[in-house]
C-alpha positions in Angstrom: 19.4 52.4 187.5 15.9 53.2 187.0 15.8 56.1 189.4 16.2 58.5 186.5 12.6 57.8 185.3 11.3 59.2 188.6 12.5 62.6 187.7 10.3 63.8 184.9 11.5 66.6 182.6 10.6 70.1 183.5 7.0 70.9 182.8 6.1 73.1 179.8 5.8 76.8 180.6 2.2 77.9 181.3 0.4 79.2 178.3 -3.0 79.0 176.5 -5.0 75.9 176.8 -3.7 73.0 174.7 -5.0 72.9 171.1 -4.1 70.2 168.7 -4.5 72.6 165.8 -2.2 75.1 167.5 0.4 72.4 168.3 0.4 71.0 164.7 0.5 74.5 163.1 4.1 74.9 164.6 5.2 72.4 162.0 4.5 75.0 159.2 8.0 76.4 159.0 9.4 72.9 158.2 6.5 72.1 155.7 6.8 75.5 154.0 9.7 74.6 151.7 7.8 71.5 150.4 4.3 73.1 150.4 4.0 72.8 146.6 4.5 69.0 146.5 2.4 68.4 149.6 -0.4 70.6 148.3 -0.2 69.0 144.9 -0.4 65.6 146.5 -3.4 66.6 148.6 -5.2 67.9 145.3 -4.3 64.7 143.5 -5.7 62.7 146.4 -8.9 64.7 146.3 -9.3 64.1 142.5 -8.5 60.4 143.2 -11.2 60.1 146.0 -13.8 62.0 144.0 -13.1 59.8 141.0 -14.3 56.9 143.0 -17.7 58.7 143.4 -18.1 58.6 139.6 -18.5 54.8 139.8 -22.0 55.0 141.3 -23.1 57.3 138.6 -21.7 55.0 136.0 -23.6 52.1 137.6 -26.8 54.2 137.5 -26.3 54.8 133.7 -25.6 51.0 133.1 -28.6 49.8 135.1 -31.1 52.4 133.8 -29.7 52.3 130.3 -28.1 49.2 128.7 -29.3 46.8 131.4 -32.9 48.1 131.2 -32.8 48.1 127.4 -31.1 44.6 127.4 -28.2 46.2 125.3 -25.2 43.8 125.7 -22.7 46.0 124.0 -23.6 48.9 126.2 -23.1 46.7 129.2 -19.6 46.0 128.0 -18.8 49.6 127.4 -20.1 50.3 130.9 -17.8 47.7 132.3 -14.8 49.2 130.4 -15.7 52.6 131.8 -15.7 51.2 135.4 -12.3 49.7 134.8 -10.8 52.9 133.4 -12.2 54.8 136.5 -10.7 52.2 138.8 -7.3 52.3 137.1 -7.3 56.1 137.1 -8.2 56.2 140.9 -5.3 53.8 141.7 -2.8 55.7 139.6 -3.7 58.9 141.2 -3.3 57.5 144.7 0.1 56.1 143.6 1.1 59.5 142.3 0.1 61.1 145.7 2.4 58.7 147.6 5.3 59.5 145.2 4.8 63.2 145.6 5.0 63.1 149.4 7.5 60.4 150.2 10.8 62.3 149.6 9.9 65.8 150.8 8.3 64.5 154.1 11.5 62.3 154.7 13.4 65.6 154.2 11.1 67.3 156.7 11.8 64.7 159.3 15.5 64.8 158.7 15.4 68.7 159.0 13.5 68.6 162.3 15.8 65.9 163.7 18.9 68.0 162.8 17.4 71.1 164.4 16.7 69.2 167.6 20.2 67.7 167.7 21.8 71.1 167.0 19.6 72.7 169.8 20.6 70.0 172.2 24.2 70.7 171.6 23.7 74.4 172.3 21.7 74.0 175.5 23.7 74.4 178.7 24.9 71.5 180.8 22.3 72.3 183.5 19.5 71.4 181.0 21.1 68.0 180.3 21.6 67.4 184.1 17.8 68.0 184.5 16.4 65.8 181.6 16.6 62.1 181.2 18.5 61.1 178.1 15.7 58.5 177.2 13.1 61.3 177.1 15.3 63.2 174.7 16.0 60.1 172.6 12.3 59.4 172.2 11.6 62.9 171.1 14.3 62.5 168.4 13.1 59.2 167.2 9.5 58.0 168.0 7.9 61.5 168.1 9.4 62.6 164.8 8.3 59.4 163.2 4.7 60.1 164.4 5.0 63.6 163.0 6.2 62.3 159.6 3.3 59.9 159.4 0.9 62.6 160.3 2.1 64.8 157.5 2.0 61.9 155.1 -1.4 60.5 156.0 -3.8 62.1 158.5 -3.1 65.7 157.4 -3.8 64.9 153.8 -6.7 62.5 154.4 -8.5 64.8 156.9 -8.8 67.2 154.1 -9.3 64.7 151.3 -12.1 62.8 153.2 -13.8 66.0 154.3 -14.0 67.2 150.6 -15.0 63.6 149.6 -17.9 63.6 152.2 -19.1 67.0 151.0 -19.1 66.1 147.4 -20.7 62.7 148.1 -23.4 64.3 150.3 -24.1 66.8 147.5 -24.5 63.9 145.0 -26.8 62.0 147.4 -29.0 65.1 147.9 -29.2 65.6 144.1 -30.1 62.0 143.5 -32.8 61.8 146.2 -32.9 64.5 148.7 -35.2 62.8 151.2 -32.9 59.7 151.5 -29.9 62.1 151.6 -31.3 63.8 154.7 -31.7 60.5 156.4 -28.0 59.7 155.8 -27.0 63.1 157.1 -28.9 62.7 160.3 -25.9 61.3 162.3 -23.6 64.2 161.4 -24.3 66.4 164.5 -24.0 63.6 167.1 -20.8 62.4 165.3 -19.2 65.9 165.5 -20.0 66.2 169.2 -18.6 62.6 169.8 -15.4 63.4 168.0 -14.9 66.7 170.0 -15.3 64.8 173.3 -13.0 62.0 172.1 -10.2 64.4 171.0 -9.9 65.9 174.5 -9.7 62.5 176.3 -7.5 60.9 173.8 -5.0 63.7 173.8 -4.3 63.2 177.5 -3.9 59.4 177.2 -1.6 59.8 174.1 0.7 62.2 175.9 1.0 59.9 178.9 1.9 57.1 176.6 4.6 59.0 174.9 6.1 60.1 178.1 6.1 56.6 179.4 7.9 55.5 176.2 10.6 58.0 177.1 10.9 56.5 180.6 11.2 53.1 179.1 13.9 54.2 176.7 15.8 55.7 179.6 15.7 52.4 181.5 16.9 50.5 178.4 19.7 52.9 177.8 20.9 52.9 181.4 20.8 49.1 181.6 22.9 48.7 178.4 25.4 51.3 179.5 25.5 49.9 183.0 25.5 46.2 182.1 28.8 45.6 183.9 27.4 47.1 187.1 24.2 45.1 186.8 26.0 41.9 186.2 28.7 42.6 188.8 26.2 43.1 191.5 23.8 40.5 190.3 21.0 42.9 189.8 19.6 41.7 186.6 16.4 40.3 188.2 15.7 43.6 189.9 16.3 45.5 186.8 14.1 43.1 184.8 11.3 43.8 187.4 11.7 47.5 187.1 11.5 47.2 183.3 8.5 44.9 183.5 6.7 47.4 185.8 7.3 50.3 183.4 6.3 48.1 180.5 3.1 47.1 182.3 2.4 50.7 183.0 2.8 51.6 179.4 0.7 48.6 178.4 -2.1 49.7 180.6 -2.0 53.2 179.0 -2.0 51.7 175.5 -4.9 49.6 176.4 -6.8 52.7 177.6 -6.1 54.3 174.3 -7.3 51.2 172.6 -10.6 51.2 174.6 -11.2 54.9 173.8 -10.5 54.3 170.1 -12.6 51.2 169.9 -15.5 53.1 171.7 -15.5 56.1 169.3 -14.9 53.9 166.3 -17.8 51.6 167.2 -20.1 54.6 167.5 -18.8 56.1 164.2 -19.5 52.8 162.5 -22.8 52.3 164.1 -24.6 55.5 163.5 -23.9 55.7 159.8 -24.9 52.0 159.3 -28.2 52.7 161.0 -28.8 55.6 158.7 -27.8 53.6 155.7 -30.2 50.7 156.7 -33.0 53.1 157.2 -32.3 54.7 153.7 -32.2 51.3 152.1 -35.6 50.3 153.5 -37.2 53.7 152.5 -35.5 53.5 149.1 -36.8 50.0 148.4 -40.3 51.1 149.2 -40.0 54.1 146.8 -38.7 51.7 144.1 -41.6 49.3 144.7 -44.1 52.3 144.5 -42.4 53.4 141.3 -41.3 56.7 142.8 -37.6 55.9 142.3 -35.7 54.0 139.6 -33.7 50.9 140.4 -30.6 52.5 139.0 -31.1 55.6 141.1 -31.3 53.5 144.3 -28.2 51.4 143.4 -26.3 54.6 142.6 -27.5 56.2 145.8 -26.5 53.1 147.9 -23.2 52.8 146.1 -22.4 56.4 146.8 -23.2 56.0 150.4 -21.1 52.9 150.6 -18.3 54.8 148.9 -18.5 57.3 151.7 -18.2 54.7 154.4 -14.3 54.8 154.5 -14.1 58.6 154.6 -16.6 58.6 157.5 -15.2 55.5 159.3 -11.7 56.8 159.1 -12.5 60.0 161.1 -11.9 58.3 164.5 -8.6 56.7 163.3 -7.4 60.0 161.7 -8.3 62.0 164.7 -6.4 59.5 166.9 -3.2 59.8 164.8 -3.6 63.5 164.7 -3.9 63.8 168.5 -0.8 61.6 168.8 1.0 63.8 166.4 -0.1 66.9 168.3 1.3 65.5 171.6 4.5 64.6 169.7 4.8 68.1 168.4 4.3 69.4 172.0 7.1 67.1 173.2 9.4 68.2 170.3 8.9 71.9 170.8 9.3 71.6 174.6 13.0 70.9 174.0 13.2 73.3 171.0 11.7 76.1 173.1 14.3 75.7 175.9 16.2 79.0 175.6 19.9 78.8 174.8 21.7 81.2 177.1 22.6 84.4 175.1 26.2 85.5 175.1 26.2 87.7 178.3 26.2 91.4 177.5 29.3 93.0 179.2 28.8 95.7 181.8 30.1 98.7 179.9 29.8 100.8 183.1 33.0 99.2 184.2 36.2 100.5 182.7 37.6 98.2 180.1 34.6 95.9 180.1 33.9 96.1 176.4 33.9 92.8 174.6 37.4 91.4 174.4 38.9 94.2 176.4 41.5 93.5 179.0 40.5 94.4 182.5 43.7 93.3 184.3 47.3 93.8 183.6 48.5 90.4 184.6 48.4 87.3 182.4 47.2 83.9 183.4 43.9 82.6 184.9 42.2 84.6 187.6 39.0 84.0 189.7 37.7 87.1 191.3 34.9 86.9 193.8 33.3 83.9 192.0 30.0 82.8 193.3 28.0 79.9 191.7 24.6 78.4 192.5 23.0 75.8 190.3 19.9 77.1 188.7 17.6 74.4 190.0 19.1 74.3 193.5 17.0 74.8 196.6 16.8 78.6 197.2 17.4 78.0 200.9 20.7 76.2 200.3 23.8 78.2 200.1 25.9 78.6 196.9 28.3 75.9 195.9 30.9 78.5 195.4 30.9 81.6 197.6 33.5 84.2 196.8 36.4 82.3 195.2 39.6 84.4 194.6 42.5 82.7 193.0 45.2 83.7 190.5 47.1 81.1 188.4 50.0 83.0 186.9 50.9 82.5 183.2 52.9 79.3 182.8 52.1 78.2 186.4 50.4 75.1 187.5 48.1 75.2 190.5 46.7 72.1 192.1 43.1 72.5 193.6 42.5 70.4 196.7 39.4 70.0 198.7 37.1 67.6 200.4 34.4 65.7 198.4 31.7 68.1 197.7 33.7 71.2 198.1 33.0 72.5 194.6 36.3 71.5 192.8 34.6 70.0 189.7 32.1 72.9 189.6 35.0 75.4 189.7 36.8 73.8 186.9 33.6 73.7 184.8 33.2 77.5 185.1 36.6 78.1 183.2 35.3 76.9 179.8 31.9 78.3 180.6 30.1 74.9 180.9 28.2 76.8 183.6 28.0 80.6 184.0 29.2 82.2 187.1 26.4 83.6 189.4 28.6 86.6 190.4 32.2 87.6 190.2 34.2 87.0 187.1 36.9 84.8 185.6 39.6 86.2 183.4 42.0 84.6 180.9 45.1 86.8 180.4 43.2 89.7 181.8 40.1 89.3 179.6 36.8 88.6 181.3 35.5 85.3 179.9 31.9 86.7 180.1 32.9 89.2 177.3 34.2 86.5 175.0 32.1 84.2 172.8 32.0 80.7 174.3 33.6 79.2 171.2 36.6 81.4 171.7 36.9 80.6 175.4 36.7 76.9 174.6 39.4 77.3 172.0 41.7 78.8 174.6 40.9 76.3 177.4 41.2 72.5 177.1 39.7 70.2 179.7 40.0 66.6 180.9 37.3 65.3 183.2 37.6 62.8 185.9 35.2 60.5 184.2 36.6 60.1 180.7 34.1 60.1 177.9 34.9 58.6 174.6 32.6 58.4 171.5 31.8 55.6 169.1 34.5 56.7 166.7 38.1 56.0 166.0 40.9 56.8 168.3 42.0 59.6 166.0 38.6 61.1 165.9 38.3 61.1 169.6 41.7 62.8 170.0 41.2 65.5 167.4 38.1 66.6 169.2 40.5 68.8 171.2 42.4 69.9 168.1 40.4 69.6 164.9 43.4 70.6 162.6 45.9 68.2 164.4 48.1 66.2 162.1 48.9 62.5 162.8 52.3 63.6 164.2 50.6 65.9 166.7 48.1 63.1 167.6 51.0 60.7 168.4 52.7 63.4 170.4 49.6 63.8 172.5 49.4 60.0 172.9 53.1 59.9 174.0 52.4 62.6 176.7 49.5 60.5 178.0 51.5 57.3 177.8 49.0 55.9 175.4 51.2 55.5 172.4 52.0 51.9 173.2 48.5 50.5 173.6 47.1 52.5 170.6 49.9 51.1 168.4 48.9 47.6 169.5 45.2 48.0 168.5 44.2 46.2 165.3 44.0 49.4 163.2 46.0 51.8 165.3 44.5 55.3 165.2 41.7 54.1 163.0 40.4 51.6 165.5 36.9 52.1 166.6 36.9 52.3 170.4 33.2 51.4 170.7 30.3 53.0 172.6 31.5 55.1 175.6 35.0 53.5 175.0 33.9 50.3 177.0 36.1 48.2 174.8 39.1 49.9 176.7 40.1 49.7 180.2 39.4 52.6 182.6 43.1 53.7 182.5 43.2 53.6 178.8 40.1 55.8 178.4 41.6 58.2 180.9 44.8 58.4 179.0 43.0 59.0 175.7 41.0 61.7 177.4 44.2 63.3 178.6 45.7 63.1 175.1 42.6 64.9 173.7 43.1 67.6 176.2 46.8 68.2 175.4 46.6 67.6 171.6 46.0 71.2 170.6 48.8 72.7 172.9 46.2 74.8 174.7 46.9 78.1 176.3 45.0 77.0 179.4 44.6 73.5 180.7 42.0 72.3 183.2 42.5 68.8 184.5 40.0 67.1 186.9 42.0 64.4 188.7 43.4 63.2 185.3 45.4 60.2 186.7 42.9 58.7 189.1 42.5 55.4 187.0 46.2 54.8 186.4 48.4 52.2 188.1 51.4 53.5 190.0 54.0 52.8 187.2 51.9 54.3 184.4 51.1 57.3 186.6 54.8 58.0 187.2 55.4 57.9 183.4 52.4 60.2 182.6 53.5 62.7 185.3 57.0 62.8 183.8 55.7 63.5 180.4 52.9 65.8 181.6 55.5 68.1 183.3 56.8 69.1 179.9 53.3 70.1 178.8 52.6 72.0 182.0 55.9 73.9 181.7 54.4 75.7 178.6 50.8 76.2 179.7 48.7 77.8 182.5 47.1 74.9 184.3 44.5 74.3 187.0 44.7 70.6 188.2 42.2 69.0 190.6 44.2 66.7 192.9 43.3 64.1 195.4 46.7 62.5 195.8 50.1 63.8 196.8 51.6 62.5 193.6 49.3 64.7 191.6 50.0 67.7 193.9 53.7 67.3 193.1 53.0 68.3 189.4 51.9 71.8 190.6 53.9 74.9 191.5 51.4 75.9 194.2 48.4 74.3 195.9 45.0 76.0 196.6 42.8 74.6 199.3 39.0 74.9 198.5 36.8 74.7 201.6 33.2 75.6 202.1 33.0 77.3 198.7 36.1 79.4 199.1 39.9 79.2 198.6 41.0 79.3 202.2 44.8 78.8 201.7 47.3 79.0 198.9 50.9 78.0 199.0 53.4 75.2 198.1 52.8 71.8 199.3 55.3 72.1 202.0 53.8 75.4 203.2 50.2 74.1 203.5 51.5 70.8 205.1 52.9 72.9 207.8 50.2 75.5 208.2 46.9 73.7 207.4 45.5 70.8 209.5 42.7 70.4 206.8 45.2 70.0 204.1 47.3 67.5 206.1 44.1 65.5 206.7 43.2 65.5 203.0 46.6 64.4 201.9 47.0 61.7 204.5 44.5 59.5 202.7 47.2 58.6 200.2 50.2 58.8 202.5 51.4 61.4 205.1 52.6 64.5 203.3 55.2 65.0 205.9 57.0 61.9 204.6 57.7 63.6 201.3 61.3 64.5 200.9 62.9 67.6 199.8 64.0 65.8 196.7 60.4 64.9 196.0 59.5 68.7 196.4 62.4 69.7 194.1 61.1 67.3 191.3 58.2 69.6 190.7 
């Protein structure tokens, strides 16, 4: 179960050295529509933060004025002034939060929608290569980190920088010698932060990838809970989960140690400077070179700058985590969606949508296919397949395990693109048609039926979006699913649950078959559609399916003689090629390989002429 985590996603393409600024700048297209509110929020936060710096100046006035003059009324007015400043500061920070909450939630939603839409457009080969948990963590955890970055670190890196500059200017104006003492740690702090940024970025990326691995294990364990319990593997799965958790825990502790180190230094250096300034300032007050109010204002200003300075490490850590989250997000978004192939116009009749053959039906012409990530030394899965399924004909595709039957059927709706050769539908090269048009012509039912967490109706109409309830029930009757669907608590509106696991394997397969035939497709591709059915249900489905097959062009992957009998002809796929085509009786007589394949479910020679005639 946990093996998937050992296969990491494809590495990012080589490019310039990683830069957190460059990574985060890619968020701009999403922020641009809300830049006015975000910018306004940043300015409001700057005003609020700088408002806090007015408090030390008010204290100086109170101490050097009313307090020194023993003016009680002036002290009360000074206290009221401090209250007004504090309330104004709090109100401005509240306004900032209100300004950014809604637009940044919209940014996150927009990014998540783009990611999901892109995942739907990416080829099957991409999803075969990537662990689902890695994709899930990018759509959830990483996007949350990016929203938090836009709401807090992005704003406050700017706000705190402005606040520090304004505060330093105030310090230098009040007493430039003490101001220089406080500014002494700036250079070592900048060098420290630069070093920290590089090390923390590596650890943050490792942690986020490990979260994806952990998500994959949890997802697989939940979906495969029946297998885990059935084989008593819950302890080994728990150990595998614990090992990944411990690895993630170690990485998070490493992050914590890095952050603690840099934060400790960021706190220590300014505190040393502040202590030095306090001693020097006290000496100056004792000598009469500096007023007490000025020293209080100076120290109050310095204390007001503690949070902007101390938060640098925290904000840089969050920014680096956001940068790695952005890298992970755009790794997926940068995956190219295969463009619609440009037809070879040098061939006669090869213009988009043009017919290149006179016959109708489904034809494979010299079709070769190799998986994109296959070992270059290995031969192609399909190596020159030639097969013609005439209009209205049903051809059964038979072959040994691993012969490429499922791969061949996946090429018809262009789930994969042929490496060489071509596939035509009614004489039109599928490579010259938009994928959406091809998939509107071709309906598929796979050996492993996949249902979604939706109602029975919603699962069926995926094959025919405009289907009426009458057409849905017709498809269910063909698949012999009408009875059990009627018995469900809410009929067509019953939720089938995640992956359809609330249903039996045969029920899921029948719903998948109903989905395929619901739209009365022009071409039908079935990958062993009856494998999970019992003998009696299989016979009923075959009888109903014959009516559907009589009005469509069908390619059916078959492993059993009973499924073969649905076909007009049989094609034997061997070593990546169609090596024999004929009726069941003809292949039984002429092909030893075919006889060997069919003998697994019963000797084909025992099928009577009446059985042959029922096709």
